[in-house]
C-alpha positions in Angstrom: 108.2 96.5 79.2 108.0 93.9 76.4 111.2 92.0 76.5 111.6 89.4 79.3 110.0 86.0 79.4 108.2 85.1 82.6 107.9 81.4 83.1 108.6 80.8 79.4 111.1 78.0 80.2 113.6 79.2 77.5 117.0 78.1 78.7 119.1 79.7 75.9 120.3 82.6 78.1 121.5 80.2 80.7 123.0 77.8 78.2 125.1 80.6 76.6 126.5 81.4 80.0 127.7 77.8 80.4 125.1 76.7 82.9 121.4 77.3 83.5 120.5 80.6 85.1 118.4 79.8 88.1 116.6 82.3 90.3 118.4 82.8 93.6 116.8 81.7 96.8 114.6 84.2 98.5 115.4 85.5 102.0 113.9 83.6 104.9 111.3 85.5 106.9 112.9 88.0 109.2 113.3 86.8 112.8 110.1 87.3 114.7 107.8 87.6 111.6 105.0 85.1 111.7 103.8 83.2 108.6 100.7 84.8 107.1 98.3 83.4 104.5 99.9 85.4 101.7 103.5 84.6 102.6 103.6 81.9 99.8 103.9 84.8 97.4 107.3 85.6 98.9 108.8 82.5 97.2 108.3 84.2 93.8 110.6 87.1 94.7 114.3 86.7 93.9 117.2 88.9 94.9 120.9 88.9 94.9 121.5 88.2 98.5 123.5 85.1 97.7 125.7 86.8 95.2 127.5 89.7 96.9 130.8 91.4 96.5 132.6 92.3 99.7 134.1 95.8 99.2 136.9 96.6 101.6 137.4 100.3 101.7 140.4 101.9 103.3 139.4 104.3 106.0 141.8 106.7 107.7 142.3 105.8 111.4 141.2 109.2 112.4 137.8 108.6 110.9 137.2 105.2 112.4 135.7 106.4 115.7 133.2 108.5 113.8 132.2 105.5 111.6 131.7 103.4 114.7 129.6 106.0 116.4 127.4 106.5 113.3 126.7 102.8 113.2 125.6 102.6 116.8 122.1 103.9 116.2 118.6 102.7 117.0 117.3 100.8 113.9 113.9 101.3 112.4 111.0 99.4 113.9 111.4 96.4 111.7 109.1 94.2 113.7 106.5 96.8 114.7 104.2 99.1 112.9 106.1 101.6 110.7 104.8 104.8 109.1 105.5 104.6 105.4 104.8 107.2 102.6 104.2 105.9 99.1 104.2 108.1 96.0 102.1 107.2 93.0 99.8 105.2 95.2 96.6 105.6 93.2 97.0 102.4 91.1 99.0 99.4 90.1 102.2 98.8 92.1 101.6 101.8 94.4 98.0 100.7 95.4 99.1 97.1 95.8 102.0 98.2 98.0 99.6 100.2 100.2 97.3 97.2 100.6 100.2 94.9 101.4 101.7 97.2 104.0 98.3 97.8 105.7 97.7 94.0 105.9 101.1 93.7 107.6 100.0 96.2 110.3 101.9 99.3 109.1 100.7 102.9 108.8 100.5 104.0 105.2 100.5 107.6 103.9 99.3 107.2 100.4 100.0 110.1 98.0 99.2 111.0 94.4 99.0 114.2 92.3 95.2 113.8 92.3 94.3 112.9 95.9 90.7 111.9 94.8 92.2 108.8 93.1 93.2 107.5 96.6 89.6 107.3 97.9 89.4 103.6 97.4 92.5 102.9 99.6 92.0 102.1 103.3 95.1 103.8 104.6 96.1 106.0 107.5 96.3 109.2 105.5 95.8 110.4 101.9 97.7 113.4 100.6 98.2 115.3 97.3 101.9 115.1 96.3 103.5 116.0 93.0 107.1 114.8 93.0 108.1 117.4 90.4 107.1 120.3 92.8 109.2 120.9 95.8 106.6 123.0 97.5 104.1 120.1 97.1 106.6 117.7 98.6 107.3 120.0 101.6 103.6 120.5 102.2 102.8 116.7 102.1 105.7 115.8 104.4 104.7 118.4 106.9 101.2 116.9 107.1 102.5 113.3 107.1 104.6 113.7 110.2 107.5 111.5 111.2 108.1 108.7 108.7 110.1 105.5 109.0 110.3 104.8 105.3 109.4 106.2 101.9 108.5 104.3 98.7 109.4 106.2 95.5 107.0 104.7 93.1 105.6 107.6 91.0 106.7 107.3 87.4 106.0 108.2 83.8 106.5 105.7 80.9 107.2 106.4 77.3 108.2 104.5 74.2 109.6 105.4 70.8 112.8 105.6 68.7 115.3 108.0 70.2 116.2 109.6 66.8 113.3 112.0 67.1 111.8 111.3 70.5 110.4 114.7 71.9 112.9 116.0 74.3 110.3 117.8 76.4 108.6 114.5 77.0 112.0 112.9 77.9 112.7 115.8 80.3 109.3 115.2 81.9 110.1 111.5 82.4 113.5 112.3 84.1 111.8 115.0 86.2 109.4 112.4 87.6 111.3 109.1 87.5 114.7 110.3 88.5 114.6 113.7 90.1 111.3 113.1 91.8 112.7 110.4 94.2 115.8 112.6 94.8 113.6 115.6 95.8 111.8 113.5 98.4 115.0 112.0 99.7 116.6 115.4 100.1 113.6 116.5 102.2 113.7 113.6 104.7 117.4 112.8 104.8 118.5 115.5 107.3 116.1 114.5 110.0 116.7 110.8 109.4 120.4 111.3 109.5 120.1 112.9 113.0 117.8 110.2 114.1 120.0 107.5 112.7 117.5 105.4 110.8 115.2 105.3 107.8 114.4 103.2 104.7 114.4 104.5 101.1 112.8 102.2 98.6 113.2 103.3 94.9 111.0 101.4 92.5 113.1 100.9 89.4 112.8 98.3 86.7 114.8 95.6 85.0 115.0 98.2 82.3 117.2 100.1 84.7 119.9 97.6 84.0 119.2 96.2 80.6 118.1 98.6 77.8 116.0 97.5 74.8 114.8 98.9 71.5 112.1 101.6 71.7 112.2 101.6 75.5 115.2 104.0 75.6 113.5 107.0 77.2 112.1 105.0 80.2 115.2 102.9 80.5 117.5 105.9 80.6 115.4 107.4 83.5 115.6 104.2 85.4 119.4 103.7 84.8 119.8 107.2 86.3 117.6 106.4 89.2 119.7 103.3 89.9 122.9 105.3 89.8 121.6 107.9 92.3 120.3 105.1 94.5 123.7 103.3 94.6 125.3 106.6 95.6 122.7 107.2 98.3 123.4 103.6 99.6 127.0 104.6 100.3 126.5 108.1 101.5 123.4 107.7 103.7 124.2 104.1 104.8 126.9 105.6 107.0 124.1 107.2 109.1 121.9 104.2 109.4 119.6 105.0 106.4 119.0 102.0 104.1 118.4 102.3 100.4 116.9 99.5 98.3 116.3 99.3 94.6 113.3 97.2 93.5 113.7 95.9 89.9 110.4 94.4 88.6 110.6 92.2 85.5 107.7 91.6 83.1 104.9 92.7 85.4 101.2 93.2 84.6 100.8 96.6 86.3 97.3 97.4 85.2 98.4 100.9 84.3 97.2 102.7 81.2 100.2 103.2 78.9 100.7 106.6 77.4 100.5 107.0 73.6 103.8 105.8 72.2 105.9 108.1 69.9 105.8 106.3 66.6 108.7 108.3 65.1 109.8 108.2 61.5 108.0 105.6 59.3 111.4 103.9 58.7 111.0 102.4 62.2 107.7 100.7 61.3 109.4 97.4 60.9 111.0 97.6 64.3 107.6 98.4 65.9 106.1 95.4 64.1 108.7 93.0 65.4 108.8 94.5 68.9 105.0 94.6 69.4 105.0 90.9 68.6 107.3 90.0 71.5 104.3 89.9 73.8 103.2 86.6 72.5 106.7 85.2 73.1 107.2 86.4 76.7 103.9 85.4 78.2 104.2 82.2 80.2 101.2 79.8 80.6 100.0 81.8 83.6 100.6 85.3 82.0 102.3 88.2 83.7 102.4 88.3 87.5 100.4 91.1 89.0 101.7 94.1 90.9 101.0 92.3 94.2 104.3 90.4 93.6 106.2 93.7 93.6 104.3 94.9 96.7 105.5 91.9 98.7 109.1 92.6 97.6 108.7 96.2 98.8 107.2 95.2 102.1 110.0 92.8 102.8 112.6 95.3 101.8 111.3 97.7 104.3 111.0 95.2 107.1 114.2 93.2 106.6 117.4 95.1 107.4 119.5 92.4 105.6 117.9 93.2 102.2 120.5 93.8 99.6 120.8 97.0 97.6 119.1 95.5 94.5 116.1 93.2 94.5 115.0 91.8 91.2 111.4 90.7 91.2 110.1 87.8 89.1 111.6 84.7 87.5 112.4 86.6 84.3 114.2 89.4 86.2 116.4 86.8 87.9 117.1 85.0 84.7 117.9 88.0 82.5 120.0 89.8 85.1 121.9 86.6 85.8 122.6 86.1 82.1 123.6 89.8 81.7 126.1 89.5 84.5 127.8 86.5 82.9 127.7 87.2 79.2 129.6 89.8 77.2 127.6 92.3 75.1 127.6 90.3 71.8 126.6 87.0 73.5 123.8 88.7 75.4 122.5 90.4 72.4 122.5 87.2 70.4 120.7 85.4 73.1 118.0 88.0 73.3 117.6 88.2 69.6 117.3 84.4 69.4 114.7 84.2 72.2 112.6 87.0 70.8 113.1 86.4 67.1 114.3 90.0 66.5 116.1 90.5 63.2 116.1 94.3 63.1 
């Protein structure tokens, strides 16, 4: 993703909103969690825990006893070792998350389509899992045993103008990025519902809330994932199952990007301008690494007070804060000014 400045110090987004956009305070450590040498990384993670909307929903009186009974469940083992399955664990955010959870004393089931790519991970179990194949999912889950949480991280990226973006490639992205997480949730939800606990962490992106030129295919798949996740929050939360959406900003993932779809030559000018945004968005320290996202995921799993959405990184907090306060024309003008986009 090549839009959002990390540590660039550009205040124009905040100024247009009438006041500076500041990252919200991070959550304190959950009760009972000891400070560890790497806890200073937590201060770089920002969420919306301080900005919540209380939704009062009318519930028929006949349903209220059922609601109360559903809430009286045994929570996940937030302070003890949990067994957590990660998809797409071979590299980048997935591998960093596996390492972070292991350091915190959890049991990790690392999965990838090619299980040999997991050899370098020191985890409890390594399994082959293709999130586009229901039989592969069932097989992996049967071998993994009882789980306390899942991290849906496997994803495909893709860039190019939508005018002639290959639909088979777009379909493959939705199959992995959107339907893949839902397939896994559908397999674990029945048992978790009866048990009364479980944590679903869906790794989205700031692109799941703010779309940009040439990033439409990836952004659309993440928008859809966020929609499904919000619905799961309402539907499964009733049974004690938490859903959390992780929204990384401009993160250096270390992943090899697929070949972009250049499209018609008429878009050459847009590519030229957009490719140049990298020089504008890099702060003095460059992009944060995937370890920052890993800490956010670990805390989302451990802390039952984690909100539905957790932006990760200074840029994510700034951009999403501005997006929530500005109308469409004002936000577009701010981003064009920041990035120097004239297309």
